[in-house]
N, C-alpha and C positions, 0 to 999 in steps of 0.2 A: 933338729926336728922337735916340735913341741911334744910335751909329755902326753897330751890327749891323742896325738897322732900315733905315738908308739903303742899306747893302750888300745886304740882303735884297730891298728894293724894286727896286734896279737889276738884280739877278740874275733876279728874277721877271719883270720887263718884258722883258729880253733873252731869257730862256728861252721865254716865251710867243710873242714875235714871231719868234724864230729857229726855234722848234719848229713853228709854224704854217706858215712858209715851206717848211721842209724836208719836212714831211709832205704839203704840197700838191704839191711837186715830185716826190716819190718815193713811189709806192704801196707799194713793198717796205719802205721806212722806216716807213710808216704801220702796216704789220703789226707791225713791231718795237715801235713805240710802244704799240700795243694790248696786246701780250703783256706788256710791261714795266709798263703801268698796272695790269693785273690782278694780276700777281705782287707788285708793290710796295704795293698798296693796304693789306694788313694791317699793313705796317710803315711806314706813312706818317710816323709820329712820329719815325722815324730820319732823315728827309730833309726836315724842315720848319723853318720859322721862325715864331715867334709875335710878332705885333705887339701892343702894349699888353699885354704879358704879365702875367698874374696867377697866379703859380705856386702860391699858397696855395689857389686855388679848386679844389674837388673836383667839377667838372663833367666833361662829356665832352670839353670843349676849354677851354684856359686862356688864350685870346687869339684874335686874328684870325689863325688858322693858315693858312699857305700852304706847300705842299710840292711836291716833284718830281712827285708824282702829279697835282697840279692843272695843272702845265705840260703833262704828257702828255695829260690829258683835254681841255684847251682846244685843244691842237694838233690832236688827232684831230677834235674837233667842227668847228673852223674849216676843216680840210682837206676834211672831208666836205661842207661847204656850198660851199666855193669850187671844189673840183674833185672832184665825185662820180664814182664809177666808171661805166664805160660801161653804159648802160641803167638807171641809177638817177637818181631825182629829187634835186634839191638839198635838199629838206626835206619832212617829213611830220609828222603829229601822232602820236607814239608812244602806245600803249595805256597807260592809267593816268596819263598826264602831266597831264591836267586835274585829277584828284583830288590829285595832288602839289601843284599850284599852289594848289588850294583849301585844303589843309592848311597850306601855307606862308603864305597870307594870314591864316588863323586864328592861326597862330603870331605873325605880325607884329602882329595886333590885341592879343594877350596881352602881348607885349613893350612895346607902346605904353602899356599900362596899368600896367606894372610900375615899381617904384622900388627900387633903381636899375635902369636899362635895360641897363647895360654887359654883364652876363653873358648876358642874353637875346640881345643883339646878337651875342655870340660864337657862340651856337647857331644864330642865323639865318644867319650867314655860313657855318657848317659845312653847313647845309641847302643853301645855294646851291652849295657845292662838290659835295655829293652829287648834286644835280640835274644838274650839269654832267657828272659821270661817267656818270649814267644816260643822258643824251642822247648822249654820246660813244659808248657801247656800242650804243645803239639805232640811231644813224646808221651805225655801222661794220658791225654784224652784219646783213647784208642777204641773204646766201646761205649755202648749206651749208658752203662753204669757210671763211667767217668764223666760223660756228657751231662748226666743228671747232677752230679756233684758240682760241675761247673755252673750250671744254671742256678742251683741252690745258692752257691757262694756269691755269684754275681747278683742274684735277686736280693739277698740279705744286705749286701753292702749298698746297693742302690736305694733300697727302702730306708736304710739307716741314714744315707745322705739326704734323702727327701725329708725325713722327720727332723733331722738336725737343722735343715734349712728353715723349717717352720719354727723350731725353737729359737734359732738365731734371730729371726725376724720379729717374732711376737713376744718373746720373753727377754731377749737381750737387746732389742732395738736396733739391730744392724740392718741398714737399708739394702745393701747389696751383699747377700749372704755368700760366704766362701766355702761352707761345708768343712770338710777336713783337709781340703787341698790348698787352703790359704789364699785362694784367688777366685773371685766370682766367675771370671771368664773360663778358667779351667774347669770349674764345677759344671757350668752349662755345657761345655764340650763333652765332659764325661757322661752327663745324663743324656744328651742328644745322641751320642754314639752308642750307648748301651740299650736305649729304648727299642730300636728295631729288632734286637736279639729277642726281646720278650714278645714282640709281635709274632715272630717265628715260632716261639715256644707255644703260644696260644693256638696256633694253627697246625701244630705237629702232634704226634702221638706221645704225649707226656702224661704222667699222673695228674689227677685233678688238683692235688695240693700244689704242684709246681705251676700249673696254669693259674691258680688263684694267686700265687706269689707273683707271677708275671703281670697279672692285671694290676695288683697293688703297686708293683714297681713302675709300671707305665704311668699310673696316676700320680705317684709321688715324684716321678721324673718331671712330668709336666708342671707340677707345683714348684719344684725346685728350680727349673729353668726360669719360670716367671719371677721368682723371688731373687734371681741374680740380676734382673734388669734394674 
């Protein structure tokens, strides 16, 4: 095993164990972990290590990828189960989770029939990471307070991606801007997917400052999508 993989495994284990203990002990730190997870999610490749790396492969992942975002999501999920907030249950079945598991089992079936299986296993591992993030958000966002934190975090990262797109086009001369996700198509999907959330924020009972952030995020999302063309 390469030395970087050994170091990566050790850091991942220490980060997950230490992060879970810290988030369980401090609910304030749990809030910080949640905000950091949302903001760092689109730039996860800047904070990751790939085990069994295959750099030549042109898929959505080039190895068994593990990043700081995964440490944060695991820590959040573990802390929500071990030490739920007052009045909250330790666990519940989030909406659509059953359909996610069904699709994951379908993907496992397809990978089992594939040859070679390695690249499909890369994707399965990425799906597991995505499901962990989904569960971490579902277990954390239980009240209006956490929902506001989610909107704030999402608004900040979308605005950042939009402003970065402007910088990449007009200051760096990049024709199809990638943002922090290293691919222009992925950036446009990110912005198109998140924009409807901010439309809902504008039409819901949220503080004016969050509604202003939502308006800015929609505008910068539109600009960012255009600049990916």
